[in-house]
C-alpha positions as CSV (number, residue, x, y, z in Angstrom):
1,M,70.2,93.5,83.6
2,V,72.1,96.7,84.4
3,R,75.6,96.5,86.0
4,H,77.3,99.2,88.1
5,A,80.9,99.3,89.2
6,C,81.1,101.4,92.4
7,C,83.5,102.1,95.2
8,W,82.4,101.6,98.8
9,G,80.1,104.3,99.9
10,R,76.5,105.5,99.3
11,H,75.2,105.5,95.8
12,E,71.8,106.4,94.2
13,F,70.3,104.7,91.2
14,L,67.1,105.6,89.3
15,V,64.8,102.7,88.5
16,E,61.4,102.2,87.0
17,P,58.5,101.4,89.4
18,G,58.0,97.7,89.9
19,S,59.8,94.6,91.1
20,H,63.7,94.6,91.0
21,T,66.3,92.0,91.8
22,I,69.3,93.6,93.4
23,S,72.6,91.7,93.4
24,V,75.8,93.0,95.1
25,S,79.3,91.6,95.3
26,Y,82.8,93.1,95.6
27,R,85.9,92.6,93.5
28,R,89.1,91.4,95.1
29,L,92.1,89.9,93.3
30,L,90.1,90.1,90.0
31,C,87.3,87.8,91.5
32,G,83.8,88.5,92.7
33,W,83.2,87.7,96.4
34,G,80.4,88.0,98.9
35,K,77.5,88.0,96.5
36,S,74.1,88.7,98.0
37,V,70.7,89.1,96.3
38,I,67.4,90.8,97.5
39,E,64.0,91.4,95.8
40,V,62.7,94.9,96.1
41,D,59.3,96.4,95.1
42,V,59.4,100.1,94.2
43,M,56.3,102.2,94.0
44,P,56.1,105.4,91.8
45,G,58.2,108.1,93.5
46,E,59.4,105.8,96.3
47,V,62.9,105.8,97.6
48,K,64.3,102.6,99.0
49,D,67.5,102.4,101.2
50,I,69.4,99.2,100.8
51,T,72.5,98.4,102.9
52,Y,75.1,95.8,101.9
53,S,77.5,94.2,104.5
54,A,80.3,91.9,103.6
55,S,80.7,88.6,105.5
56,L,83.4,88.3,108.2
57,A,84.7,85.4,106.0
58,R,85.5,86.5,102.5
59,F,84.3,83.2,101.0
60,R,80.8,83.6,102.4
61,S,77.8,85.5,101.0
62,G,77.3,89.1,102.2
63,E,74.0,90.5,103.4
64,L,71.6,92.9,101.7
65,K,68.8,94.5,103.8
66,L,66.5,97.4,103.7
67,G,67.6,100.4,105.8
68,S,70.5,102.8,106.0
69,P,73.7,102.2,108.0
70,F,73.9,104.3,111.1
71,V,77.2,105.1,112.8
72,P,76.4,107.6,115.5
73,E,80.0,108.4,116.4
74,G,81.6,108.6,113.0
75,W,83.9,106.1,111.3
76,L,87.2,107.4,112.8
77,R,85.7,107.6,116.3
78,Q,84.4,104.0,115.8
79,L,87.9,102.9,114.8
80,R,89.5,104.6,117.8
81,A,87.0,102.9,120.0
82,Y,88.2,99.6,118.7
83,V,91.9,100.7,119.1
84,S,91.2,101.6,122.7
85,T,90.5,97.9,123.4
86,K,93.9,97.0,121.9
87,Q,96.0,99.8,123.1
88,K,98.0,97.6,125.5
89,L,98.9,95.3,122.6
90,L,100.0,98.3,120.5
91,D,102.1,99.7,123.4
92,Q,103.7,96.3,123.9
93,G,104.7,96.2,120.3
94,G,106.1,99.7,120.4
95,F,103.7,101.0,117.8
96,T,102.9,104.7,117.5
97,E,100.3,106.5,115.4
98,I,101.7,108.2,112.3
99,S,98.5,109.6,110.8
100,S,94.7,109.2,110.6
101,R,91.9,110.3,108.4
102,D,88.1,110.0,108.3
103,G,87.0,109.0,104.9
104,P,86.9,109.1,102.0
105,G,83.4,107.6,101.8
106,M,82.2,105.4,104.6
107,G,85.4,104.6,106.4
108,A,88.6,105.7,108.2
109,I,92.3,104.9,108.4
110,I,94.9,105.1,111.1
111,A,98.5,104.4,110.2
112,Y,101.0,102.9,112.8
113,S,104.6,102.0,112.8
114,N,107.4,100.8,115.0
115,E,111.1,100.0,114.4
116,A,110.2,96.7,112.6
117,M,107.1,97.5,110.4
118,G,104.3,99.7,109.5
119,F,100.6,99.0,108.8
120,E,97.3,100.7,108.2
121,L,94.3,99.9,110.3
122,V,91.1,100.5,108.2
123,N,87.5,100.8,109.2
124,D,85.4,99.9,106.2
125,K,81.7,100.5,107.1
126,G,82.2,99.0,110.6
127,Q,84.5,96.1,109.5
128,F,88.2,96.3,110.4
129,F,91.2,95.4,108.2
130,V,95.0,95.6,108.5
131,Y,97.0,96.4,105.4
132,M,100.8,95.7,105.6
133,L,103.6,97.1,103.5
134,P,101.7,100.3,102.7
135,D,104.6,101.6,100.6
136,L,104.3,98.8,98.0
137,P,102.3,99.3,94.8
138,A,98.5,98.7,95.2
139,K,98.7,95.6,92.9
140,Y,100.2,93.7,95.8
141,S,97.0,94.1,97.9
142,C,98.8,93.5,101.2
143,D,95.9,92.3,103.2
144,L,97.2,91.0,106.6
145,S,96.1,87.4,105.9
146,F,98.1,87.4,102.7
147,V,101.3,88.7,104.4
148,I,100.8,86.2,107.2
149,A,100.6,83.4,104.6
150,V,103.8,84.6,102.9
151,S,105.6,85.1,106.2
152,R,105.1,81.4,106.9
153,L,107.0,80.6,103.7
154,I,109.8,82.9,104.7
155,Q,110.0,81.3,108.2
156,R,110.3,77.9,106.6
157,G,112.7,78.9,103.9
158,T,110.4,77.5,101.2
159,H,109.0,79.0,98.0
160,F,105.4,79.2,96.9
161,A,106.2,77.5,93.6
162,D,107.5,74.4,95.4
163,L,104.3,73.8,97.4
164,T,101.7,71.2,96.6
165,E,98.2,72.3,95.6
166,E,97.0,71.2,99.0
167,Q,99.7,73.3,100.8
168,K,98.8,76.3,98.6
169,H,95.1,76.0,99.5
170,E,96.0,76.0,103.2
171,L,97.6,79.3,102.7
172,Y,94.7,80.7,100.6
173,C,92.3,79.8,103.4
174,I,94.0,81.8,106.2
175,D,91.2,84.0,107.3
176,I,91.7,86.3,110.3
177,G,88.2,87.7,110.2
178,L,87.1,91.4,110.2
179,E,86.4,92.0,113.9
180,D,89.8,91.9,115.5
181,P,92.7,92.1,113.0
182,L,95.1,93.7,115.6
183,A,94.9,90.5,117.6
184,A,95.9,88.5,114.5
185,L,98.7,90.9,113.8
186,M,100.2,90.6,117.2
187,A,99.7,86.8,117.3
188,N,101.8,86.6,114.1
189,Y,104.2,89.4,115.0
190,D,107.5,87.5,115.0
191,G,106.9,86.0,111.6
192,L,105.7,89.3,110.1
193,A,108.7,91.2,111.5
194,L,111.0,88.6,109.9
195,A,109.2,88.8,106.6
196,V,109.5,92.6,106.3
197,D,113.1,93.1,107.6
198,E,115.8,94.3,105.4
199,Q,117.3,90.9,104.8
200,H,114.0,89.2,103.7
201,L,111.8,92.0,102.3
202,D,112.8,91.3,98.6
203,D,112.0,87.6,99.1
204,T,108.7,88.5,100.7
205,V,107.7,90.8,97.8
206,R,108.6,88.1,95.3
207,E,106.7,85.4,97.1
208,L,103.8,87.7,97.6
209,G,103.6,88.2,93.9
210,H,103.5,84.4,93.3
211,F,100.9,84.0,96.0
212,L,98.6,86.6,94.5
213,E,98.9,85.0,91.0
214,G,97.9,81.7,92.5
215,I,94.9,82.9,94.6
216,R,93.5,84.9,91.6
217,G,93.0,81.6,89.7
218,W,91.7,79.7,92.8
219,R,88.1,78.9,93.6
220,P,87.1,77.6,97.0
């Protein structure tokens, strides 16, 4: 067995002719997610294109299939096409675009902010994510679903450490999907705005740290 640790994007591997078992998963919060396996027969001199796609739900298996991904309009243009369907929501929230970039690799990012908060909208190979609190260190991994979970603690005035295991699991399982994260952001806007305001931000960062420690050791 040969293991490769790679970032998202296109990679090439040299293998001997014959039958090979390809297994792909991705690391998140020190755990492996979305594992998918495919059997591939390689003839001498043959090149095989294999594409991996993560599931819309992080707890489900991804998909490996033969063939190359094709994005005719480019990753940033694809992301802007999605944004165009949500522009009214962004305008209602008073969000303005701060910056954008195509890449690195197979993706794109657009950053937005308003008077209450900022976030990054990410296109990762055709799947869309929102990352909150972009100024925090990367170790906080501020995926929107995590910040929504912590915002509910802030709204209730409770602490993660005081929750029962069942209540913690309910927070772990908040899954906004990868198709329409802007709708989830706006649906939870009031709680998110409270969590990141000047009065509550320190509490939010502290509770986020506890939440991440808990979910790293959790298995669904």
